C-alpha positions as CSV (number, residue, x, y, z in Angstrom):
1,X,9.0,2.1,-2.3
2,X,5.4,2.0,-1.3
3,X,3.0,-0.9,-1.1
4,X,-0.8,-1.2,-1.2
5,X,-1.9,-1.4,2.4
6,X,0.8,0.8,3.8
7,X,-0.3,3.5,6.2
8,X,1.7,6.6,5.4
9,X,2.2,10.1,6.7
10,X,1.3,12.9,4.2
11,X,0.7,16.7,4.1
12,X,-2.6,18.2,2.9
13,X,-2.0,20.5,0.0
14,X,-5.5,21.3,-1.2
15,X,-9.1,20.5,-1.7
16,X,-11.6,19.9,-4.5
17,X,-15.3,19.0,-4.1
18,X,-14.3,15.4,-4.8
19,X,-11.4,14.9,-2.4
20,X,-8.3,16.0,-0.5
21,X,-4.9,16.4,-2.2
22,X,-1.7,15.5,-0.3
23,X,2.0,15.5,-0.8
24,X,3.6,12.3,0.3
25,X,7.3,13.0,-0.3
26,X,9.5,14.6,-2.9
27,X,8.3,12.3,-5.7
28,X,4.7,11.1,-4.8
29,X,1.4,13.0,-4.4
30,X,-1.9,11.5,-3.5
31,X,-5.7,11.9,-3.5
32,X,-8.1,10.9,-0.8
33,X,-11.4,10.6,-2.7
34,X,-14.5,12.0,-0.8
35,X,-15.8,8.4,-0.5
36,X,-12.6,7.4,1.3
37,X,-12.7,10.2,4.0
38,X,-15.3,8.9,6.4
39,X,-17.8,6.1,6.9
40,X,-20.5,8.8,7.3
41,X,-21.7,11.3,4.6
42,X,-19.1,13.9,3.7
43,X,-20.6,17.2,2.7
44,X,-17.5,19.3,2.7
45,X,-14.0,17.7,2.4
46,X,-12.3,20.7,4.0
47,X,-14.2,20.0,7.3
48,X,-11.9,17.0,7.8
49,X,-8.4,18.6,7.6
50,X,-6.6,21.9,6.9
51,X,-4.0,22.8,4.3
52,X,-0.5,22.1,5.8
53,X,-1.9,19.5,8.2
54,X,0.0,16.2,8.6
55,X,-2.4,13.2,8.3
56,X,-2.1,9.4,8.0
57,X,-3.8,7.5,5.2
58,X,-3.8,4.0,3.8
59,X,-2.6,3.3,0.2
60,X,-5.3,1.7,-1.8
61,X,-3.8,2.1,-5.3
62,X,-0.4,3.0,-6.8
63,X,0.4,4.5,-10.2
64,X,4.2,4.2,-10.4
65,X,4.3,5.9,-13.8
66,X,2.7,9.1,-12.6
67,X,3.9,8.8,-9.0
68,X,0.3,9.2,-7.8
69,X,-1.3,7.3,-4.9
70,X,-5.0,6.8,-4.1
71,X,-5.4,6.9,-0.4
72,X,-8.0,6.3,2.3
73,X,-8.5,7.8,5.7
74,X,-11.4,5.6,6.6
75,X,-9.5,2.4,6.0
76,X,-6.4,3.2,8.0
77,X,-5.6,1.4,11.2
78,X,-7.6,2.5,14.2
79,X,-4.4,2.4,16.2
80,X,-3.1,5.5,14.4
81,X,-6.2,7.6,15.3
């Protein structure tokens, strides 16, 4: 269904110190690790989005068994900014 390199739309569901959690669809969830949020230093992940916000991120890893995606905001296409 999804492929590494796809840029997908997802909804922010929560934050931890290490990243942003998102819901992708009915089956898949994702994590945007703090190191994949911005090229610059990220002090607080919640400064980059809000719960309920729709964002775009690039798939960098897929775990089909657990239906979890590792995502990146900083690697997504500049055309979607």
